[in-house]
ChimeraX commands (.cxc) that place a marker at each C-alpha (Angstrom):
marker #1 position 102.05,150.89,77.69 radius 0.5
marker #1 position 104.97,153.30,78.13 radius 0.5
marker #1 position 102.60,156.14,79.02 radius 0.5
marker #1 position 100.80,153.97,81.57 radius 0.5
marker #1 position 104.04,152.75,83.16 radius 0.5
marker #1 position 105.49,156.26,83.33 radius 0.5
marker #1 position 102.32,157.65,84.91 radius 0.5
marker #1 position 102.35,154.89,87.52 radius 0.5
marker #1 position 106.05,155.50,88.19 radius 0.5
marker #1 position 105.46,159.19,88.90 radius 0.5
marker #1 position 102.50,158.42,91.16 radius 0.5
marker #1 position 104.53,155.82,93.04 radius 0.5
marker #1 position 107.43,158.25,93.56 radius 0.5
marker #1 position 105.05,160.92,94.88 radius 0.5
marker #1 position 103.40,158.45,97.25 radius 0.5
marker #1 position 106.75,157.31,98.65 radius 0.5
marker #1 position 107.99,160.90,98.98 radius 0.5
marker #1 position 104.90,161.81,101.00 radius 0.5
marker #1 position 105.76,159.10,103.53 radius 0.5
marker #1 position 109.24,160.36,104.36 radius 0.5
marker #1 position 109.53,162.49,107.50 radius 0.5
marker #1 position 111.83,165.53,107.27 radius 0.5
marker #1 position 113.19,165.08,110.81 radius 0.5
marker #1 position 114.33,161.54,109.97 radius 0.5
marker #1 position 116.60,162.86,107.23 radius 0.5
marker #1 position 118.07,165.96,108.85 radius 0.5
marker #1 position 115.67,168.51,107.36 radius 0.5
marker #1 position 113.99,171.19,109.43 radius 0.5
marker #1 position 110.29,171.17,110.08 radius 0.5
marker #1 position 108.31,174.32,110.60 radius 0.5
marker #1 position 105.37,176.43,109.59 radius 0.5
marker #1 position 106.89,177.17,106.21 radius 0.5
marker #1 position 106.71,173.53,105.16 radius 0.5
marker #1 position 103.57,172.90,103.16 radius 0.5
marker #1 position 104.22,169.41,101.81 radius 0.5
marker #1 position 103.19,166.28,103.67 radius 0.5
marker #1 position 106.58,164.55,103.41 radius 0.5
marker #1 position 109.81,165.69,101.80 radius 0.5
marker #1 position 110.14,168.29,99.11 radius 0.5
marker #1 position 111.25,167.13,95.66 radius 0.5
marker #1 position 114.60,168.87,95.98 radius 0.5
marker #1 position 115.17,167.12,99.32 radius 0.5
marker #1 position 114.57,163.70,97.79 radius 0.5
marker #1 position 116.89,164.62,94.92 radius 0.5
marker #1 position 119.59,165.67,97.38 radius 0.5
marker #1 position 119.34,162.40,99.30 radius 0.5
marker #1 position 119.37,160.37,96.08 radius 0.5
marker #1 position 122.30,162.26,94.60 radius 0.5
marker #1 position 120.47,163.46,91.49 radius 0.5
marker #1 position 119.44,166.91,90.31 radius 0.5
marker #1 position 116.15,168.38,91.48 radius 0.5
marker #1 position 115.16,169.07,87.88 radius 0.5
marker #1 position 115.74,165.45,86.90 radius 0.5
marker #1 position 113.70,164.15,89.83 radius 0.5
marker #1 position 110.89,166.54,88.89 radius 0.5
marker #1 position 110.94,165.10,85.37 radius 0.5
marker #1 position 110.61,161.60,86.82 radius 0.5
marker #1 position 107.57,162.51,88.89 radius 0.5
marker #1 position 106.00,164.31,85.95 radius 0.5
marker #1 position 106.62,161.40,83.62 radius 0.5
marker #1 position 108.85,163.38,81.29 radius 0.5
marker #1 position 111.75,160.96,81.69 radius 0.5
marker #1 position 110.61,157.50,80.70 radius 0.5
marker #1 position 113.64,155.35,81.43 radius 0.5
marker #1 position 115.72,156.23,84.50 radius 0.5
marker #1 position 118.88,154.17,84.84 radius 0.5
marker #1 position 119.26,151.25,87.21 radius 0.5
marker #1 position 121.71,153.34,89.26 radius 0.5
marker #1 position 119.16,156.12,89.72 radius 0.5
marker #1 position 116.45,153.64,90.66 radius 0.5
marker #1 position 118.73,151.93,93.19 radius 0.5
marker #1 position 119.51,155.29,94.76 radius 0.5
marker #1 position 115.82,156.20,94.95 radius 0.5
marker #1 position 115.02,152.80,96.47 radius 0.5
marker #1 position 117.59,153.46,99.22 radius 0.5
marker #1 position 116.26,156.98,99.78 radius 0.5
marker #1 position 112.70,155.72,100.18 radius 0.5
marker #1 position 113.79,152.79,102.34 radius 0.5
marker #1 position 112.12,150.25,100.06 radius 0.5
marker #1 position 112.27,146.57,100.89 radius 0.5
marker #1 position 112.92,143.92,98.25 radius 0.5
marker #1 position 109.28,143.90,97.11 radius 0.5
marker #1 position 109.11,147.68,96.86 radius 0.5
marker #1 position 112.39,147.78,94.98 radius 0.5
marker #1 position 111.18,145.18,92.48 radius 0.5
marker #1 position 107.97,147.14,91.96 radius 0.5
marker #1 position 109.89,150.39,91.41 radius 0.5
marker #1 position 112.15,148.78,88.81 radius 0.5
marker #1 position 109.20,147.23,87.00 radius 0.5
marker #1 position 107.38,150.56,86.82 radius 0.5
marker #1 position 110.49,152.06,85.24 radius 0.5
marker #1 position 110.71,149.28,82.66 radius 0.5
marker #1 position 113.97,147.89,84.06 radius 0.5
marker #1 position 112.58,144.37,84.35 radius 0.5
marker #1 position 110.09,142.74,82.03 radius 0.5
marker #1 position 106.56,141.59,82.88 radius 0.5
marker #1 position 106.45,138.44,84.96 radius 0.5
marker #1 position 106.42,135.27,82.89 radius 0.5
marker #1 position 103.14,133.44,82.59 radius 0.5
marker #1 position 104.31,129.84,82.63 radius 0.5
marker #1 position 101.63,127.31,81.74 radius 0.5
marker #1 position 101.23,124.15,83.80 radius 0.5
marker #1 position 102.68,121.16,81.96 radius 0.5
marker #1 position 100.09,118.68,80.69 radius 0.5
marker #1 position 99.47,115.80,83.04 radius 0.5
marker #1 position 100.51,112.34,81.82 radius 0.5
marker #1 position 97.80,110.93,79.62 radius 0.5
marker #1 position 96.18,114.31,78.93 radius 0.5
marker #1 position 95.08,115.30,75.45 radius 0.5
marker #1 position 98.16,117.45,74.97 radius 0.5
marker #1 position 100.53,114.61,75.74 radius 0.5
marker #1 position 104.02,114.93,77.17 radius 0.5
marker #1 position 106.03,117.67,75.56 radius 0.5
marker #1 position 103.11,119.17,73.65 radius 0.5
marker #1 position 102.98,122.91,73.07 radius 0.5
marker #1 position 100.31,124.51,75.33 radius 0.5
marker #1 position 100.11,127.46,72.99 radius 0.5
marker #1 position 98.99,125.21,70.13 radius 0.5
marker #1 position 96.45,123.38,72.26 radius 0.5
marker #1 position 93.00,125.04,72.27 radius 0.5
marker #1 position 92.44,123.59,75.75 radius 0.5
marker #1 position 95.86,124.55,77.07 radius 0.5
marker #1 position 94.62,127.76,78.67 radius 0.5
marker #1 position 92.08,125.76,80.71 radius 0.5
marker #1 position 94.51,123.08,81.86 radius 0.5
marker #1 position 95.99,125.00,84.85 radius 0.5
marker #1 position 92.52,125.56,86.30 radius 0.5
marker #1 position 91.61,121.90,85.77 radius 0.5
marker #1 position 94.84,120.69,87.39 radius 0.5
marker #1 position 94.43,123.03,90.36 radius 0.5
marker #1 position 90.79,122.06,90.86 radius 0.5
marker #1 position 91.75,118.39,90.90 radius 0.5
marker #1 position 94.51,119.03,93.42 radius 0.5
marker #1 position 92.31,121.06,95.78 radius 0.5
marker #1 position 89.54,118.47,95.64 radius 0.5
marker #1 position 91.90,115.96,97.27 radius 0.5
marker #1 position 92.43,118.24,100.29 radius 0.5
marker #1 position 89.72,117.15,102.72 radius 0.5
marker #1 position 91.00,118.83,105.91 radius 0.5
marker #1 position 92.37,122.17,104.68 radius 0.5
marker #1 position 90.20,125.04,103.39 radius 0.5
marker #1 position 91.90,126.37,100.27 radius 0.5
marker #1 position 91.31,128.21,97.02 radius 0.5
marker #1 position 93.22,129.57,94.05 radius 0.5
marker #1 position 92.93,133.02,92.48 radius 0.5
marker #1 position 94.63,134.72,89.56 radius 0.5
marker #1 position 96.65,137.93,89.81 radius 0.5
marker #1 position 93.44,140.00,89.87 radius 0.5
marker #1 position 91.95,137.90,92.71 radius 0.5
marker #1 position 89.44,136.27,90.36 radius 0.5
marker #1 position 88.56,132.88,91.86 radius 0.5
marker #1 position 89.93,130.00,89.77 radius 0.5
marker #1 position 89.38,126.95,91.98 radius 0.5
marker #1 position 88.14,126.19,95.49 radius 0.5
marker #1 position 87.72,123.00,97.51 radius 0.5
marker #1 position 84.68,122.07,99.58 radius 0.5
marker #1 position 85.99,123.47,102.88 radius 0.5
marker #1 position 87.24,126.62,101.20 radius 0.5
marker #1 position 83.81,127.17,99.70 radius 0.5
marker #1 position 82.36,127.16,103.23 radius 0.5
marker #1 position 84.71,130.01,104.25 radius 0.5
marker #1 position 84.07,132.16,101.20 radius 0.5
marker #1 position 81.01,134.43,101.07 radius 0.5
marker #1 position 77.88,132.61,99.92 radius 0.5
marker #1 position 77.71,132.23,96.17 radius 0.5
marker #1 position 81.41,132.97,95.63 radius 0.5
marker #1 position 82.17,130.44,92.90 radius 0.5
marker #1 position 84.98,130.29,90.31 radius 0.5
marker #1 position 84.79,133.41,88.19 radius 0.5
marker #1 position 83.82,135.69,91.09 radius 0.5
marker #1 position 86.31,138.24,92.41 radius 0.5
marker #1 position 87.39,137.53,96.00 radius 0.5
marker #1 position 88.70,141.07,96.55 radius 0.5
marker #1 position 85.28,142.50,95.70 radius 0.5
marker #1 position 83.68,140.22,98.29 radius 0.5
marker #1 position 86.26,141.13,100.95 radius 0.5
marker #1 position 85.82,144.85,100.28 radius 0.5
marker #1 position 82.06,144.42,100.63 radius 0.5
marker #1 position 82.52,142.67,103.98 radius 0.5
marker #1 position 84.92,145.37,105.19 radius 0.5
marker #1 position 82.50,148.14,104.31 radius 0.5
marker #1 position 79.69,146.37,106.18 radius 0.5
marker #1 position 81.71,145.63,109.34 radius 0.5
marker #1 position 80.46,147.53,112.39 radius 0.5
marker #1 position 82.58,146.16,115.25 radius 0.5
marker #1 position 85.72,148.32,115.57 radius 0.5
marker #1 position 88.09,145.40,116.15 radius 0.5
marker #1 position 86.77,143.35,113.28 radius 0.5
marker #1 position 86.57,146.41,111.03 radius 0.5
marker #1 position 90.29,147.02,111.60 radius 0.5
marker #1 position 91.05,143.39,110.72 radius 0.5
marker #1 position 88.96,143.59,107.56 radius 0.5
marker #1 position 90.71,146.83,106.57 radius 0.5
marker #1 position 94.09,145.12,106.95 radius 0.5
marker #1 position 92.90,142.29,104.73 radius 0.5
marker #1 position 91.74,144.76,102.08 radius 0.5
marker #1 position 95.10,146.56,102.28 radius 0.5
marker #1 position 97.05,143.29,101.92 radius 0.5
marker #1 position 95.00,142.07,98.95 radius 0.5
marker #1 position 95.12,145.48,97.25 radius 0.5
marker #1 position 98.90,145.64,97.62 radius 0.5
marker #1 position 99.14,142.18,96.03 radius 0.5
marker #1 position 96.88,143.28,93.19 radius 0.5
marker #1 position 99.16,146.22,92.44 radius 0.5
marker #1 position 102.31,144.09,92.77 radius 0.5
marker #1 position 101.26,141.25,90.47 radius 0.5
marker #1 position 99.07,142.92,87.84 radius 0.5
marker #1 position 100.61,144.61,84.83 radius 0.5
marker #1 position 99.91,148.37,84.49 radius 0.5
marker #1 position 97.36,149.12,81.80 radius 0.5
marker #1 position 95.70,145.69,81.81 radius 0.5
marker #1 position 91.99,146.10,80.93 radius 0.5
marker #1 position 90.96,143.72,83.73 radius 0.5
marker #1 position 93.01,145.70,86.27 radius 0.5
marker #1 position 91.59,149.03,85.12 radius 0.5
marker #1 position 88.04,147.67,85.21 radius 0.5
marker #1 position 88.43,146.23,88.71 radius 0.5
marker #1 position 90.06,149.34,90.18 radius 0.5
marker #1 position 87.42,151.62,88.66 radius 0.5
marker #1 position 84.57,149.45,89.93 radius 0.5
marker #1 position 85.90,149.10,93.48 radius 0.5
marker #1 position 86.96,152.76,93.75 radius 0.5
marker #1 position 83.46,153.90,92.83 radius 0.5
marker #1 position 81.82,151.54,95.33 radius 0.5
marker #1 position 84.14,151.65,98.33 radius 0.5
marker #1 position 85.83,154.51,100.14 radius 0.5
marker #1 position 88.02,151.92,101.88 radius 0.5
marker #1 position 89.40,150.56,98.61 radius 0.5
marker #1 position 89.76,154.05,97.11 radius 0.5
marker #1 position 91.87,155.12,100.10 radius 0.5
marker #1 position 94.01,151.97,100.14 radius 0.5
marker #1 position 94.64,152.03,96.38 radius 0.5
marker #1 position 95.85,155.64,96.66 radius 0.5
marker #1 position 98.56,154.49,99.11 radius 0.5
marker #1 position 100.43,152.78,96.22 radius 0.5
marker #1 position 101.56,149.88,98.41 radius 0.5
marker #1 position 102.83,146.92,96.38 radius 0.5
marker #1 position 103.81,143.57,97.89 radius 0.5
marker #1 position 102.83,139.92,97.39 radius 0.5
marker #1 position 100.67,137.95,99.77 radius 0.5
marker #1 position 102.68,135.45,101.82 radius 0.5
marker #1 position 101.10,134.80,105.22 radius 0.5
marker #1 position 99.05,136.50,107.87 radius 0.5
marker #1 position 95.83,136.46,109.87 radius 0.5
marker #1 position 92.36,137.27,108.60 radius 0.5
marker #1 position 88.84,137.26,110.08 radius 0.5
marker #1 position 86.21,134.97,108.55 radius 0.5
marker #1 position 82.55,134.73,109.55 radius 0.5
marker #1 position 81.81,131.10,110.46 radius 0.5
marker #1 position 78.39,130.08,111.73 radius 0.5
marker #1 position 77.75,129.38,114.57 radius 0.5
marker #1 position 81.16,130.64,115.78 radius 0.5
marker #1 position 80.84,134.21,114.51 radius 0.5
marker #1 position 84.02,136.00,113.37 radius 0.5
marker #1 position 86.99,133.61,113.56 radius 0.5
marker #1 position 90.60,134.64,112.93 radius 0.5
marker #1 position 92.42,132.20,110.64 radius 0.5
marker #1 position 96.08,131.96,109.75 radius 0.5
marker #1 position 96.49,132.04,105.98 radius 0.5
marker #1 position 99.41,131.22,103.72 radius 0.5
marker #1 position 99.69,132.02,100.02 radius 0.5
marker #1 position 101.97,130.30,97.52 radius 0.5
marker #1 position 102.63,131.24,93.90 radius 0.5
marker #1 position 101.75,128.51,91.40 radius 0.5
marker #1 position 101.59,128.21,87.61 radius 0.5
marker #1 position 104.63,130.42,87.14 radius 0.5
marker #1 position 103.08,133.46,88.79 radius 0.5
marker #1 position 99.73,133.15,87.04 radius 0.5
marker #1 position 97.85,131.72,90.04 radius 0.5
marker #1 position 98.07,131.95,93.83 radius 0.5
marker #1 position 97.07,129.21,96.25 radius 0.5
marker #1 position 95.80,130.25,99.69 radius 0.5
marker #1 position 95.19,127.83,102.57 radius 0.5
marker #1 position 93.57,128.54,105.94 radius 0.5
marker #1 position 94.27,126.94,109.31 radius 0.5
marker #1 position 94.51,127.55,113.04 radius 0.5
marker #1 position 96.81,126.47,115.88 radius 0.5
marker #1 position 95.70,123.35,117.80 radius 0.5
marker #1 position 93.06,124.27,120.36 radius 0.5
marker #1 position 92.23,127.57,118.69 radius 0.5
marker #1 position 88.79,128.72,117.55 radius 0.5
marker #1 position 90.02,128.49,113.97 radius 0.5
marker #1 position 91.05,124.83,114.37 radius 0.5
marker #1 position 87.69,124.05,115.98 radius 0.5
marker #1 position 85.87,125.85,113.17 radius 0.5
marker #1 position 87.73,123.86,110.50 radius 0.5
marker #1 position 86.90,120.56,112.24 radius 0.5
marker #1 position 83.27,121.64,112.60 radius 0.5
marker #1 position 83.04,122.57,108.92 radius 0.5
marker #1 position 84.67,119.29,107.90 radius 0.5
marker #1 position 82.24,117.22,110.00 radius 0.5
marker #1 position 79.24,119.23,108.81 radius 0.5
marker #1 position 80.30,118.80,105.20 radius 0.5
marker #1 position 80.64,115.04,105.64 radius 0.5
marker #1 position 77.12,114.89,107.07 radius 0.5
marker #1 position 75.76,116.97,104.19 radius 0.5
marker #1 position 77.47,114.74,101.63 radius 0.5
marker #1 position 76.07,111.62,103.30 radius 0.5
marker #1 position 72.56,113.12,103.38 radius 0.5
marker #1 position 72.78,113.93,99.69 radius 0.5
marker #1 position 73.98,110.42,98.91 radius 0.5
marker #1 position 71.12,108.92,100.96 radius 0.5
marker #1 position 68.62,111.16,99.18 radius 0.5
marker #1 position 69.91,109.99,95.81 radius 0.5
marker #1 position 69.66,106.34,96.88 radius 0.5
marker #1 position 66.12,106.87,98.18 radius 0.5
marker #1 position 65.18,108.47,94.88 radius 0.5
marker #1 position 66.54,105.49,92.95 radius 0.5
marker #1 position 64.71,103.03,95.19 radius 0.5
marker #1 position 61.43,104.87,94.61 radius 0.5
marker #1 position 61.64,104.58,90.81 radius 0.5
marker #1 position 58.90,102.14,89.69 radius 0.5
marker #1 position 59.54,99.31,87.27 radius 0.5
marker #1 position 59.45,100.33,83.61 radius 0.5
marker #1 position 56.02,100.10,82.07 radius 0.5
marker #1 position 55.63,96.73,80.43 radius 0.5
marker #1 position 58.74,95.41,82.10 radius 0.5
marker #1 position 59.21,92.87,84.84 radius 0.5
marker #1 position 60.26,93.34,88.43 radius 0.5
marker #1 position 63.71,92.07,87.50 radius 0.5
marker #1 position 64.14,95.01,85.12 radius 0.5
marker #1 position 64.28,97.43,88.02 radius 0.5
marker #1 position 67.76,98.81,88.72 radius 0.5
marker #1 position 69.13,97.06,91.78 radius 0.5
marker #1 position 70.28,99.43,94.52 radius 0.5
marker #1 position 71.67,98.04,97.77 radius 0.5
marker link #1:1,2 radius 0.2
marker link #1:2,3 radius 0.2
marker link #1:3,4 radius 0.2
marker link #1:4,5 radius 0.2
marker link #1:5,6 radius 0.2
marker link #1:6,7 radius 0.2
marker link #1:7,8 radius 0.2
marker link #1:8,9 radius 0.2
marker link #1:9,10 radius 0.2
marker link #1:10,11 radius 0.2
marker link #1:11,12 radius 0.2
marker link #1:12,13 radius 0.2
marker link #1:13,14 radius 0.2
marker link #1:14,15 radius 0.2
marker link #1:15,16 radius 0.2
marker link #1:16,17 radius 0.2
marker link #1:17,18 radius 0.2
marker link #1:18,19 radius 0.2
marker link #1:19,20 radius 0.2
marker link #1:20,21 radius 0.2
marker link #1:21,22 radius 0.2
marker link #1:22,23 radius 0.2
marker link #1:23,24 radius 0.2
marker link #1:24,25 radius 0.2
marker link #1:25,26 radius 0.2
marker link #1:26,27 radius 0.2
marker link #1:27,28 radius 0.2
marker link #1:28,29 radius 0.2
marker link #1:29,30 radius 0.2
marker link #1:30,31 radius 0.2
marker link #1:31,32 radius 0.2
marker link #1:32,33 radius 0.2
marker link #1:33,34 radius 0.2
marker link #1:34,35 radius 0.2
marker link #1:35,36 radius 0.2
marker link #1:36,37 radius 0.2
marker link #1:37,38 radius 0.2
marker link #1:38,39 radius 0.2
marker link #1:39,40 radius 0.2
marker link #1:40,41 radius 0.2
marker link #1:41,42 radius 0.2
marker link #1:42,43 radius 0.2
marker link #1:43,44 radius 0.2
marker link #1:44,45 radius 0.2
marker link #1:45,46 radius 0.2
marker link #1:46,47 radius 0.2
marker link #1:47,48 radius 0.2
marker link #1:48,49 radius 0.2
marker link #1:49,50 radius 0.2
marker link #1:50,51 radius 0.2
marker link #1:51,52 radius 0.2
marker link #1:52,53 radius 0.2
marker link #1:53,54 radius 0.2
marker link #1:54,55 radius 0.2
marker link #1:55,56 radius 0.2
marker link #1:56,57 radius 0.2
marker link #1:57,58 radius 0.2
marker link #1:58,59 radius 0.2
marker link #1:59,60 radius 0.2
marker link #1:60,61 radius 0.2
marker link #1:61,62 radius 0.2
marker link #1:62,63 radius 0.2
marker link #1:63,64 radius 0.2
marker link #1:64,65 radius 0.2
marker link #1:65,66 radius 0.2
marker link #1:66,67 radius 0.2
marker link #1:67,68 radius 0.2
marker link #1:68,69 radius 0.2
marker link #1:69,70 radius 0.2
marker link #1:70,71 radius 0.2
marker link #1:71,72 radius 0.2
marker link #1:72,73 radius 0.2
marker link #1:73,74 radius 0.2
marker link #1:74,75 radius 0.2
marker link #1:75,76 radius 0.2
marker link #1:76,77 radius 0.2
marker link #1:77,78 radius 0.2
marker link #1:78,79 radius 0.2
marker link #1:79,80 radius 0.2
marker link #1:80,81 radius 0.2
marker link #1:81,82 radius 0.2
marker link #1:82,83 radius 0.2
marker link #1:83,84 radius 0.2
marker link #1:84,85 radius 0.2
marker link #1:85,86 radius 0.2
marker link #1:86,87 radius 0.2
marker link #1:87,88 radius 0.2
marker link #1:88,89 radius 0.2
marker link #1:89,90 radius 0.2
marker link #1:90,91 radius 0.2
marker link #1:91,92 radius 0.2
marker link #1:92,93 radius 0.2
marker link #1:93,94 radius 0.2
marker link #1:94,95 radius 0.2
marker link #1:95,96 radius 0.2
marker link #1:96,97 radius 0.2
marker link #1:97,98 radius 0.2
marker link #1:98,99 radius 0.2
marker link #1:99,100 radius 0.2
marker link #1:100,101 radius 0.2
marker link #1:101,102 radius 0.2
marker link #1:102,103 radius 0.2
marker link #1:103,104 radius 0.2
marker link #1:104,105 radius 0.2
marker link #1:105,106 radius 0.2
marker link #1:106,107 radius 0.2
marker link #1:107,108 radius 0.2
marker link #1:108,109 radius 0.2
marker link #1:109,110 radius 0.2
marker link #1:110,111 radius 0.2
marker link #1:111,112 radius 0.2
marker link #1:112,113 radius 0.2
marker link #1:113,114 radius 0.2
marker link #1:114,115 radius 0.2
marker link #1:115,116 radius 0.2
marker link #1:116,117 radius 0.2
marker link #1:117,118 radius 0.2
marker link #1:118,119 radius 0.2
marker link #1:119,120 radius 0.2
marker link #1:120,121 radius 0.2
marker link #1:121,122 radius 0.2
marker link #1:122,123 radius 0.2
marker link #1:123,124 radius 0.2
marker link #1:124,125 radius 0.2
marker link #1:125,126 radius 0.2
marker link #1:126,127 radius 0.2
marker link #1:127,128 radius 0.2
marker link #1:128,129 radius 0.2
marker link #1:129,130 radius 0.2
marker link #1:130,131 radius 0.2
marker link #1:131,132 radius 0.2
marker link #1:132,133 radius 0.2
marker link #1:133,134 radius 0.2
marker link #1:134,135 radius 0.2
marker link #1:135,136 radius 0.2
marker link #1:136,137 radius 0.2
marker link #1:137,138 radius 0.2
marker link #1:138,139 radius 0.2
marker link #1:139,140 radius 0.2
marker link #1:140,141 radius 0.2
marker link #1:141,142 radius 0.2
marker link #1:142,143 radius 0.2
marker link #1:143,144 radius 0.2
marker link #1:144,145 radius 0.2
marker link #1:145,146 radius 0.2
marker link #1:146,147 radius 0.2
marker link #1:147,148 radius 0.2
marker link #1:148,149 radius 0.2
marker link #1:149,150 radius 0.2
marker link #1:150,151 radius 0.2
marker link #1:151,152 radius 0.2
marker link #1:152,153 radius 0.2
marker link #1:153,154 radius 0.2
marker link #1:154,155 radius 0.2
marker link #1:155,156 radius 0.2
marker link #1:156,157 radius 0.2
marker link #1:157,158 radius 0.2
marker link #1:158,159 radius 0.2
marker link #1:159,160 radius 0.2
marker link #1:160,161 radius 0.2
marker link #1:161,162 radius 0.2
marker link #1:162,163 radius 0.2
marker link #1:163,164 radius 0.2
marker link #1:164,165 radius 0.2
marker link #1:165,166 radius 0.2
marker link #1:166,167 radius 0.2
marker link #1:167,168 radius 0.2
marker link #1:168,169 radius 0.2
marker link #1:169,170 radius 0.2
marker link #1:170,171 radius 0.2
marker link #1:171,172 radius 0.2
marker link #1:172,173 radius 0.2
marker link #1:173,174 radius 0.2
marker link #1:174,175 radius 0.2
marker link #1:175,176 radius 0.2
marker link #1:176,177 radius 0.2
marker link #1:177,178 radius 0.2
marker link #1:178,179 radius 0.2
marker link #1:179,180 radius 0.2
marker link #1:180,181 radius 0.2
marker link #1:181,182 radius 0.2
marker link #1:182,183 radius 0.2
marker link #1:183,184 radius 0.2
marker link #1:184,185 radius 0.2
marker link #1:185,186 radius 0.2
marker link #1:186,187 radius 0.2
marker link #1:187,188 radius 0.2
marker link #1:188,189 radius 0.2
marker link #1:189,190 radius 0.2
marker link #1:190,191 radius 0.2
marker link #1:191,192 radius 0.2
marker link #1:192,193 radius 0.2
marker link #1:193,194 radius 0.2
marker link #1:194,195 radius 0.2
marker link #1:195,196 radius 0.2
marker link #1:196,197 radius 0.2
marker link #1:197,198 radius 0.2
marker link #1:198,199 radius 0.2
marker link #1:199,200 radius 0.2
marker link #1:200,201 radius 0.2
marker link #1:201,202 radius 0.2
marker link #1:202,203 radius 0.2
marker link #1:203,204 radius 0.2
marker link #1:204,205 radius 0.2
marker link #1:205,206 radius 0.2
marker link #1:206,207 radius 0.2
marker link #1:207,208 radius 0.2
marker link #1:208,209 radius 0.2
marker link #1:209,210 radius 0.2
marker link #1:210,211 radius 0.2
marker link #1:211,212 radius 0.2
marker link #1:212,213 radius 0.2
marker link #1:213,214 radius 0.2
marker link #1:214,215 radius 0.2
marker link #1:215,216 radius 0.2
marker link #1:216,217 radius 0.2
marker link #1:217,218 radius 0.2
marker link #1:218,219 radius 0.2
marker link #1:219,220 radius 0.2
marker link #1:220,221 radius 0.2
marker link #1:221,222 radius 0.2
marker link #1:222,223 radius 0.2
marker link #1:223,224 radius 0.2
marker link #1:224,225 radius 0.2
marker link #1:225,226 radius 0.2
marker link #1:226,227 radius 0.2
marker link #1:227,228 radius 0.2
marker link #1:228,229 radius 0.2
marker link #1:229,230 radius 0.2
marker link #1:230,231 radius 0.2
marker link #1:231,232 radius 0.2
marker link #1:232,233 radius 0.2
marker link #1:233,234 radius 0.2
marker link #1:234,235 radius 0.2
marker link #1:235,236 radius 0.2
marker link #1:236,237 radius 0.2
marker link #1:237,238 radius 0.2
marker link #1:238,239 radius 0.2
marker link #1:239,240 radius 0.2
marker link #1:240,241 radius 0.2
marker link #1:241,242 radius 0.2
marker link #1:242,243 radius 0.2
marker link #1:243,244 radius 0.2
marker link #1:244,245 radius 0.2
marker link #1:245,246 radius 0.2
marker link #1:246,247 radius 0.2
marker link #1:247,248 radius 0.2
marker link #1:248,249 radius 0.2
marker link #1:249,250 radius 0.2
marker link #1:250,251 radius 0.2
marker link #1:251,252 radius 0.2
marker link #1:252,253 radius 0.2
marker link #1:253,254 radius 0.2
marker link #1:254,255 radius 0.2
marker link #1:255,256 radius 0.2
marker link #1:256,257 radius 0.2
marker link #1:257,258 radius 0.2
marker link #1:258,259 radius 0.2
marker link #1:259,260 radius 0.2
marker link #1:260,261 radius 0.2
marker link #1:261,262 radius 0.2
marker link #1:262,263 radius 0.2
marker link #1:263,264 radius 0.2
marker link #1:264,265 radius 0.2
marker link #1:265,266 radius 0.2
marker link #1:266,267 radius 0.2
marker link #1:267,268 radius 0.2
marker link #1:268,269 radius 0.2
marker link #1:269,270 radius 0.2
marker link #1:270,271 radius 0.2
marker link #1:271,272 radius 0.2
marker link #1:272,273 radius 0.2
marker link #1:273,274 radius 0.2
marker link #1:274,275 radius 0.2
marker link #1:275,276 radius 0.2
marker link #1:276,277 radius 0.2
marker link #1:277,278 radius 0.2
marker link #1:278,279 radius 0.2
marker link #1:279,280 radius 0.2
marker link #1:280,281 radius 0.2
marker link #1:281,282 radius 0.2
marker link #1:282,283 radius 0.2
marker link #1:283,284 radius 0.2
marker link #1:284,285 radius 0.2
marker link #1:285,286 radius 0.2
marker link #1:286,287 radius 0.2
marker link #1:287,288 radius 0.2
marker link #1:288,289 radius 0.2
marker link #1:289,290 radius 0.2
marker link #1:290,291 radius 0.2
marker link #1:291,292 radius 0.2
marker link #1:292,293 radius 0.2
marker link #1:293,294 radius 0.2
marker link #1:294,295 radius 0.2
marker link #1:295,296 radius 0.2
marker link #1:296,297 radius 0.2
marker link #1:297,298 radius 0.2
marker link #1:298,299 radius 0.2
marker link #1:299,300 radius 0.2
marker link #1:300,301 radius 0.2
marker link #1:301,302 radius 0.2
marker link #1:302,303 radius 0.2
marker link #1:303,304 radius 0.2
marker link #1:304,305 radius 0.2
marker link #1:305,306 radius 0.2
marker link #1:306,307 radius 0.2
marker link #1:307,308 radius 0.2
marker link #1:308,309 radius 0.2
marker link #1:309,310 radius 0.2
marker link #1:310,311 radius 0.2
marker link #1:311,312 radius 0.2
marker link #1:312,313 radius 0.2
marker link #1:313,314 radius 0.2
marker link #1:314,315 radius 0.2
marker link #1:315,316 radius 0.2
marker link #1:316,317 radius 0.2
marker link #1:317,318 radius 0.2
marker link #1:318,319 radius 0.2
marker link #1:319,320 radius 0.2
marker link #1:320,321 radius 0.2
marker link #1:321,322 radius 0.2
marker link #1:322,323 radius 0.2
marker link #1:323,324 radius 0.2
marker link #1:324,325 radius 0.2
marker link #1:325,326 radius 0.2
view
């Protein structure tokens, strides 16, 4: 893990250095400058460390820079709180995020105070609890993913916003990347690209370097999508909180929804809900989907009742043996 973390630290430092503009920091620009951002020695000067030491950090030869050095680099790069946290984590200054299990519900097999780690079903309990919670939300499209954007739970309205066939176990980021790559309208393509960038930054922020699932997902998406390959190379890292995203809703077409994401299960899962201001196309789309879903549920219930009514009496039985259906 140390090698992976150090490699990611060097790549992150290089990416941030490339984004700094010489003129913003009092350095001359001219034809002799061949680097995209600042030179290594310029970053070292701003951070108050030696150029040789900074070079060792980028090359991964120094595995554990001090908190003081990291704080100075964070100021030099102008990192916000999320970027600073990511930098410190890459340098091993803070441990991996805790994976707190959801406490067993009253009356569950585990019982109050039971140890989830000793319960064979404990690993499944968070997904069960989240699925139950989302099922009670009848007016808000919502779903839950893990830190790799693998779908864990989704309610009925949320399922209508997700791409067809996107059920628990599917990867939502893969589906979004696929939509972004297929978008042809310039305005909607830009919105899809922003969504890919936001979700990719969250993937990098929450996942632990060197995780097999992370490596598999990044390799798969990088080989399939130029958009993802480009965004991943930016080394942006920040959690999802809120924003706007386009969703294809028939018969409305592309509709822009406001989304909010909350961390649940101690950082293991992330709950996203979708809505729109009163009078907006998004609000109308949600109401339409809700009404359509209610009709579909009623039609299914009627079909089941009709099927029961059509069942003949058991052979050899009497008419009174037929199941009574109102």
